[in-house]
C-alpha positions as CSV (number, residue, x, y, z in Angstrom):
1,X,3.5,-42.3,31.8
2,X,1.0,-44.4,29.9
3,X,-1.9,-42.4,31.2
4,X,-0.3,-39.2,29.8
5,X,0.0,-40.9,26.4
6,X,-3.6,-42.0,26.6
7,X,-4.7,-38.4,27.3
8,X,-2.9,-37.1,24.3
9,X,-4.2,-39.9,22.2
10,X,-7.7,-38.9,23.2
11,X,-7.0,-35.3,22.3
12,X,-5.7,-36.4,18.9
13,X,-8.9,-38.4,18.3
14,X,-11.1,-35.5,19.2
15,X,-9.1,-33.2,16.9
16,X,-9.3,-35.7,14.1
17,X,-13.1,-36.0,14.5
18,X,-13.4,-32.2,14.5
19,X,-11.5,-32.0,11.2
20,X,-14.1,-34.2,9.5
21,X,-16.9,-31.8,10.3
22,X,-17.1,-28.1,9.2
23,X,-19.4,-27.4,12.2
24,X,-16.7,-28.6,14.6
25,X,-13.6,-27.3,12.9
26,X,-13.3,-24.2,15.0
27,X,-13.6,-26.2,18.2
28,X,-11.0,-28.6,17.1
29,X,-8.6,-25.8,16.2
30,X,-9.2,-24.2,19.6
31,X,-8.6,-27.5,21.3
32,X,-5.2,-27.9,19.5
33,X,-4.2,-24.3,20.3
34,X,-5.1,-24.7,24.0
35,X,-3.3,-28.0,24.5
36,X,-0.2,-27.0,22.6
37,X,-0.2,-23.6,24.3
38,X,-0.2,-25.1,27.8
39,X,2.3,-27.8,26.8
40,X,4.6,-25.2,25.3
41,X,4.3,-22.8,28.2
42,X,5.1,-25.6,30.6
43,X,8.1,-26.7,28.6
44,X,9.4,-23.1,28.4
45,X,8.9,-22.7,32.2
46,X,10.9,-26.0,32.6
47,X,13.7,-24.7,30.4
48,X,13.9,-21.4,32.5
49,X,13.9,-23.3,35.8
50,X,15.9,-26.4,35.1
51,X,18.0,-25.3,32.1
52,X,17.8,-26.4,28.5
53,X,18.2,-30.2,28.0
54,X,18.6,-31.4,24.4
55,X,15.4,-33.4,24.5
56,X,13.4,-30.5,25.8
57,X,14.7,-28.1,23.1
58,X,14.1,-30.8,20.5
59,X,10.4,-31.1,21.5
60,X,10.0,-27.3,21.9
61,X,10.8,-26.4,18.3
62,X,7.8,-28.2,16.7
63,X,5.5,-26.9,19.5
64,X,6.6,-23.3,18.8
65,X,5.8,-23.9,15.1
66,X,2.5,-25.6,15.7
67,X,1.1,-23.0,18.2
68,X,1.1,-20.0,15.8
69,X,-0.1,-22.3,12.9
70,X,-3.2,-23.3,15.0
71,X,-3.9,-19.7,16.0
72,X,-3.7,-18.7,12.3
73,X,-6.1,-21.5,11.5
74,X,-8.5,-20.2,14.1
75,X,-8.5,-16.8,12.5
76,X,-8.9,-18.3,9.0
77,X,-11.9,-20.4,10.1
78,X,-13.5,-17.4,11.8
79,X,-13.1,-15.4,8.6
80,X,-14.6,-18.3,6.6
81,X,-17.6,-18.5,9.0
82,X,-18.1,-14.7,8.8
83,X,-18.1,-14.8,5.0
84,X,-20.6,-17.7,4.9
85,X,-23.0,-15.8,7.2
86,X,-22.9,-12.8,5.0
87,X,-23.3,-14.8,1.8
88,X,-26.1,-13.5,-0.5
89,X,-29.4,-15.4,-0.6
90,X,-31.6,-15.9,-3.6
91,X,-35.3,-14.9,-3.6
92,X,-35.2,-14.4,0.2
93,X,-34.6,-18.1,0.7
94,X,-31.5,-19.3,2.5
95,X,-29.3,-21.3,0.3
96,X,-27.8,-24.6,1.4
97,X,-24.1,-24.8,1.4
98,X,-22.0,-27.9,1.0
99,X,-19.1,-28.3,3.4
100,X,-16.1,-30.5,3.1
101,X,-16.7,-34.1,2.3
102,X,-20.2,-33.4,1.1
103,X,-21.8,-32.3,4.4
104,X,-24.8,-30.3,3.8
105,X,-25.7,-27.4,6.2
106,X,-28.5,-24.9,6.1
107,X,-27.2,-21.3,6.3
108,X,-29.3,-20.5,9.4
109,X,-28.1,-23.4,11.6
């Protein structure tokens, strides 16, 4: 059981690191959506096969909330990236944009 906890702790650290970088934000959101999607699907399958235990239903409710929120976050981030790519330039030069926490990115990278 400790190995499973360590695995989820590692996923949490990777997700936290991705939140600190605008370049890795989409990858972090995708990671959260994939992990929560598989965990939720497995838990729903368990409920269908074994029946609904109170602990399973208790854990299933936040997972069913987190999954659509992470998918919405993916679409919001894709829209943000699309808007940044189509941002106007001045005098034909690419403007530098400032990400969250002061990260500086060139528009072409």
